[in-house]
N, C-alpha and C positions, 0 to 999 in steps of 0.2 A: 201514156210513153212521157209525156209532158212534167208528170211530175202530179199533178192534180188528182186528189181521191178518187176514180167512179166506178159509178154503178149502172144497169142496165136491166131491166124486168122485163120478162116476156112468159109467152105460155110453151108449150113444147113446142110444136109447130113453127115460133119462134127463133128457136133455139136452132132447131135440126136447119134453118134456113141458114145459119152462121154460124154454124160449124167449122169454118176454112180461118173464122178470128179468133174461133176459143184455140187453136193449135198453132197460132200464129201470136199469141199472146206467151202460153205453152214454152215456147221456141225461144223467142224474143224475151221472156221472162218480165214481161210486162204486167204490173197486178191489175185487176180487174175483178168486180163482185157481180154474180150474173144470181139474179132472180129468175127462177123459174116455177110459174105457178102451172100446176100439172093439171091437165084436164084431157077424156076419153078419148082416145087414138085409135089408131094410125090415122094419118091424112088429115081432112079437118075435124074426122070424130063425131066428139060431141061436143062441144065447143062451150057449149053451156052447164057441162057437169064435171062432176068433181074425178078423178082418179090417181093413183100412184104407182102409172107405169113407166117413168122415164128415170127410175131408177140407175137402172144398165147402160140407157144412152149416157146421162152425161157423165158414169165412170168407164166408159169408153169411145162416145165419140170422138172424129178425128181418125185420123191413121196416126198409127205407131204412139210410142211411149211417152209421156210427158206428166210430171206432178199434176194436180188436181186435187183440191181438196173440196170436198162435199159435206155439205149437213143441212138436219132435215130436222123445220119447226114442225112441235108437234100442237100448236097452239100460236093464236095474237102476238103475247106476251110474248111466249118464247122465241119466235120469229121476230121482234124487236130486238132482244138480248144479243140471239146469235150473230144478227146483220151488224151492230156495233162487233162482235169476235170478227166476222167478215173481214170488214174493213183493216184490221189490225192485221189480220192472217195474211190478206193479200198484199198487204205494205210489208213485212216482216219476210214471208216468202216469195214475195215477187212472182206469184201464178197467180191462175186463175183461181175464185174461188167459188163454186156454189153454192145457192141456197136453194132446196126445195122446198117447195110450201104446194100444197093441194088447194083445189080451186075453193074447197071447203072453206078453208083458213081465209082463203083472198075474200071470199065475198059472205064470212059470217059478221056478226056484231055481238060484241061481247064488251063488260063491261070491265075494268079496272083500276086499281086507284094509281096514284102518280109513279110514273117509269122511276128506279133509283138510279143513277149515273153518277154520282159522287164517289163511287170506285173506280169510274172507268177512265183509262188514260189512255190516250191516244201513241200510238206504236208506230212509227215510220219506219223503223227497222233501218238496216245502215244505207241512207239516205245521204248523199251528198250534195251538199250546197255552195262548194266553191270548188278552185281550180284546184287540182291534186297532179304531183309531177310523176309522168308514167302511170297514166290511170286506165288500168282495164273493166271493161265495164263486166268480163266476165270471168273474172279471175277468178280459181280454184282456189277452192275452200273447203276445209275438213268438214264443216256446218250444212255447203249448197249451197251458201248464200254468197253473194258476189256484193260489191259494194254498188248501188245504184246512185248515177248522176243524171238528172235531165239531160236534154239540151240546152243548154243556154247558160251553162255556168263556167265554160272557158275549157270544159274537159271533150276530148276526142268519143263522139256515143256515135254508133253504128246500129241501127234497130234493121238487125238482118233475118232474113226465112230460111235461109240455108245454114245446114252446119257452120259454125264458127270456130274460130280460136279465141282466146282470152281478150282482145283487140274488139275483136266483133267483126274482122274478114271469113269470106271464105273459106274453107279448110273441110277438105274430105277425106283427111291423111289418117289413118288406123289409130294412131294414139291417141289423137286429138279429139276423132269421135270418141272413142273408149271416155275419155276424161270427162268431157263435158255432157255426157249421155249420165257418167255415172254423178257428175258433181248437180246435176237438176234433178235427178231422182235421190240423192241424198238430203232433198229438203222436206222429204214426206217422213223418214226415219225422224228427223230432225223435231219437227211438227208433232209425231207421236209422243219424241220422250219430253217434251216441252211445253206443249200446250195444249194435246188431249185429254178431255177430262173424262173419267172411267161415266161409264152410262148407268144413270138412276134407275133402282130398283124400287118401284111402292110397292106397299103391303108386308109381310111377316115376311124375316128371314130363310126361316123353312114352312116350304108349303109343300100340299098335292098336286100344285098344279102352278108350272109358271109361263104365264103371257108373255108374247116377245113381239113389239111390233113398233111401228116411225107414226110420222106425220099426224094428221087432223085422226085417227083412229085414238088418239090419245084421250079427250076427251069421254069416250063412248067408255074404253076400258075402266078406265076410272070410275064411272060410274057402275059399269057392272061387277065391281069387283067388294064393290059397299055389301054387295050381298051376299060373300062369301068371307069366313075367315081362313080358309086354308088354300087362296089363292095371292098369288104375286104376280107383278110386271114389269117385265123387262123395256124400259124407253129409251130406243135407240136415237142419237139427234147428229153423231157423225156415222158417216159411213165410206169415207174415205181421209186420210189413213181409217185403218179399224180397228177398233178397240178390241183387239181379236182374243188375247188372255183376258181381261175385264168379264167378255162375255162368255168365252168358255170356261170359265170359274163359275159364273152362274146357273150357266144350260148342263156343265157336267153333274152338278150336284144334284139338278133339278131332278123330282123322280116322274114330270110327265111334263110336256112342251106343249104350248100351241101357237102358231102363228096367225097374225091377222094381218093382212094385207087387203087395200083395194085393187089388186090388177089379176089377170087372170093368169099367169105363170111362176108367182111367189117367189119374186125377184129378192127381197130381202133373205127369204128362205135361202134361195140358190147360193146369197154371199155368205151368209152364215155359215153354210156347207163350205164353199170353198177355201173362207179364213178360216176354222175351228176346226174341222171335219165334221161336226154333228151334222149330223141329216135330220130335220123334222120334219117326222111323220105324218103329225097334224095340223092340217091347215086351213085354216078360213081364209077365203076369199069372197071377195067382191065385186064388181066389172059393169056395174049397170047403171052407172055413175050416179049416182045416192050414194049416201056417206053410212057407214055403221051405225047402226042403234042400240043401246044400249039391250035391249033384249033380247036382240040376236046375238048376241056377245053372249049373255047370262044364258041362253038356249044350249048353246056351243058348249059352255063350261059344263053343265049338267051332262052331256052326253060323253064327254070327255074322261070326267071325274067318276069313279068305280060307284055302282049302285049302292047307296046307303040299304040294301036290301041285304 
């Protein structure tokens, strides 16, 4: 709110306790980056083991609708670069950005080369650090993004958790509510158009089996598909906004699809069905707190692929 880039890291349990502030940031259009290290849940659950059970929570936490950008890293290196991007997204779209990482990633050791940051540019978006006549913090805008001026620069700024007009005063009138809701939610459409990359497809473009997954399953899947020339892997790093058309394009062409997740209810599989209309019937799910091992994925691939006989 004061204009400084801010991040908080927590577990799913800590996130759950703070969902009031999550919605407040959405309504007041305050940028914040939230790291959620997922572990076995609910309640205290299995706090020393890994899981991927928080996807639906961060997509729907707090009451009502507000724009939230949700990313998911597949390994330590990806977490580094996605976090840099998350700060730019939070500033540009003035809304919470959640980065999901499995506990497997949080507590893993991985040797990497030096991070390449030479092309990274800090993007603070529509940040105003001088006095402007007739300033309106929540002014309507075609892209959904208003000019943001922190308190202390001579502009009149209200941080209001109620529905508000363009200046920030509480306003529950019909047309104002519609205008402000549409403005806030427009951010996701702008983000999808300007900043969301297509998910990466590993392996051959044409395959007898396409694996789709997210998070730390990435490493085990990449190791497993080394044993097959006819299997590829669609790795998802964006959950909201969702790369609907890109995912649909890959999965509609796939002969067979296998979804791999560390949760009970196949949360990403459900999200794919919701966004694309494609139902994935083959789901490899694990929720005992342990990560996937390549051998488990190899065994499942052999079960799904038609027998060579």
